[in-house]
N, C-alpha and C positions, 0 to 999 in steps of 0.2 A: 893170809888170805883164805877165805872159805869159798870153795868152788860153788857151793850151793847158793851163794849170793849172786851168782852170775847165770843161773839157769832159770828158765821160764817153766813154771809148773802149770801144765794145762789140765791136770787131773782134778784140781780143786778150784773153786771160784775165788780164792783169795787173791790171785793175781789180777782179777778184773778191776781191782781198785788201785793197783800200783800205777801211777801216772805214766811211767815210761813204757809199761807193758800194755796198759789199757788202750793207748792210742793204736798200738799194733793190732790188738784184738778187734778194736772198733773198725779199723780199715778192712780187715779180713771179713768181718761180719757184714759191713756195708756192701762189699763186693759180692758176697755169696748169698745175701738175704733174698728172699722171694717176696715181692718182685725185686729184681736187681736194680740198684740205685734208687731206693725209695725216697720220697720227698722228706726233707728234714723239717720237723715242726718248728714254728717260730715262737710258740708259747713256751715259756720257761719250764713249767712243770711237765708239759708233754715232751719237751726236749730232753729233760732229765731221764724220763722213762725210756724214750727212744735210744738215748746214748747207752743206757744200761743194757737194753735189749741187743744193741749192736755189739757191745763188748762180749756179752754172753754168747751170742750167735757165732762170733768169731772164734772164741775159745772152744766152743763145742764142735765147730767145724774142724779145727786143727786137731782136737782130741780124736774125732772120728777118723781122720786121715792117719793118725798115729796107730790107732787100733787096727786099721787095715794094712799096716806096714808101709804106708806111703809117706810118712813124715818123720 
């Protein structure tokens, strides 16, 4: 067993596409996005962009907490 297979890498964007981690990043991004709890688009293409932005926002939020020694 490789321990690296069980760690979430918040320093690179590669984890933003891993389904089991993406949903975690997305939830954090949605909770911390400005404005909080933004409307989710119904158009498919807009939704894809929105989802990518929420995953990135979540990962970057967690990365910032880690850099400040809070995570």
